[in-house]
C-alpha positions as CSV (number, residue, x, y, z in Angstrom):
1,M,68.8,29.5,68.1
2,Y,69.1,32.6,65.9
3,D,71.5,34.3,68.4
4,R,74.0,31.5,67.8
5,E,73.5,30.2,64.3
6,R,71.9,33.3,62.6
7,R,70.5,31.8,59.3
8,H,73.1,29.2,58.9
9,P,71.9,25.6,58.7
10,A,72.6,23.6,61.8
11,P,72.1,19.9,62.6
12,T,68.9,19.0,64.4
13,D,70.9,18.1,67.6
14,V,72.6,21.5,67.7
15,V,69.1,23.2,67.3
16,A,67.8,21.0,70.2
17,Q,70.8,22.1,72.4
18,H,70.1,25.8,71.6
19,L,66.6,25.2,72.8
20,G,67.8,23.7,76.1
21,Y,67.7,20.0,75.3
22,K,70.7,17.6,75.5
23,S,69.9,16.3,72.0
24,A,67.1,15.8,69.4
25,N,66.8,12.2,70.5
26,N,63.8,12.6,72.7
27,G,60.1,13.3,72.1
28,T,60.1,16.6,73.9
29,A,62.9,18.1,71.8
30,L,61.4,16.8,68.6
31,A,57.9,18.2,69.6
32,A,59.5,21.6,70.2
33,I,61.3,21.6,66.9
34,A,58.2,20.4,65.1
35,S,56.2,23.2,66.7
36,L,58.7,25.9,65.6
37,R,58.6,24.4,62.1
38,S,54.8,24.4,62.0
39,Y,54.8,28.1,62.8
40,G,57.4,28.8,60.1
41,L,60.1,29.8,62.6
42,L,62.5,27.1,61.5
43,E,62.8,25.5,58.1
44,K,64.5,22.5,56.6
45,A,67.9,23.4,55.2
46,G,69.3,20.2,53.9
47,E,69.4,16.6,55.2
48,G,69.2,16.7,58.9
49,K,69.7,20.4,59.2
50,L,67.5,23.3,60.1
51,A,67.8,27.1,59.8
52,A,65.9,30.2,60.7
53,P,64.0,31.7,57.7
54,R,64.6,35.2,56.5
55,E,61.4,36.4,58.2
56,V,63.0,35.7,61.6
57,E,65.9,38.0,60.7
58,D,63.5,40.6,59.3
59,Y,61.5,40.5,62.6
60,R,64.6,40.7,64.7
61,F,66.1,43.8,63.0
62,T,63.2,45.9,61.9
63,A,62.2,48.9,63.9
64,D,58.8,49.1,62.2
65,E,56.2,47.8,64.5
66,S,53.7,47.2,61.6
67,V,56.2,44.8,60.0
68,K,56.6,43.0,63.2
69,A,52.8,42.8,63.7
70,T,52.4,41.4,60.2
71,L,55.0,38.7,60.7
72,R,53.5,37.7,64.0
73,K,50.1,37.3,62.4
74,R,51.5,35.4,59.5
75,W,53.3,33.0,61.9
76,L,50.1,32.5,64.0
77,R,48.2,31.7,60.8
78,T,50.8,29.1,59.5
79,P,49.8,26.0,61.4
80,A,46.9,24.3,59.5
81,V,44.8,24.0,62.6
82,F,44.8,27.7,63.2
83,R,44.4,28.6,59.5
84,D,41.3,26.3,59.3
85,L,39.9,27.9,62.5
86,L,40.4,31.4,61.1
87,Q,38.9,30.4,57.8
88,K,35.8,29.0,59.5
89,Y,35.3,31.5,62.3
90,G,37.2,34.7,61.3
91,S,37.6,37.4,63.8
92,A,34.2,39.1,63.7
93,R,32.8,39.3,67.2
94,G,29.7,37.2,66.2
95,K,31.9,34.5,64.8
96,V,34.0,34.5,68.0
97,R,30.8,34.0,70.0
98,E,29.7,31.3,67.6
99,Y,33.0,29.5,68.2
100,A,32.8,29.9,71.9
101,A,29.3,28.3,71.9
102,D,30.5,25.3,69.9
103,T,33.7,24.6,71.9
104,S,34.7,22.9,75.1
105,E,36.0,25.0,78.0
106,E,39.6,23.9,77.8
107,L,39.9,25.0,74.1
108,K,38.1,28.3,74.4
109,S,40.7,30.5,75.9
110,P,43.7,29.9,73.7
111,V,41.7,29.8,70.4
112,L,39.6,32.8,71.3
113,C,42.9,34.6,72.0
114,L,44.2,33.6,68.6
115,L,41.0,34.7,66.8
116,Q,41.2,38.1,68.5
117,I,45.0,38.6,67.8
118,V,45.2,37.3,64.3
119,G,41.7,37.8,62.8
């Protein structure tokens, strides 16, 4: 999306098309857009329009890897579910083990990965 629109507001249908969907009138396209918004990679920019936030542009054009790492961590912490998990379990190895003991197999891998990357 950023390659075509930069930070300019675009209608939701246009954003969906940039993501490979015919329109935003289906659940899959809306779920993808909602996911991007939940991570802070898209933001509302008026009625029925979305835009890339400044941080996406900063990430795209910075050569500083520490800035990129900081932005990735911020984005991973943005969804409430991940923020809550990080607040509860943190990234200390003991806390990661505690989480693993409390969690079903299908959830362990992605969340353990998140805790290790972000925490």
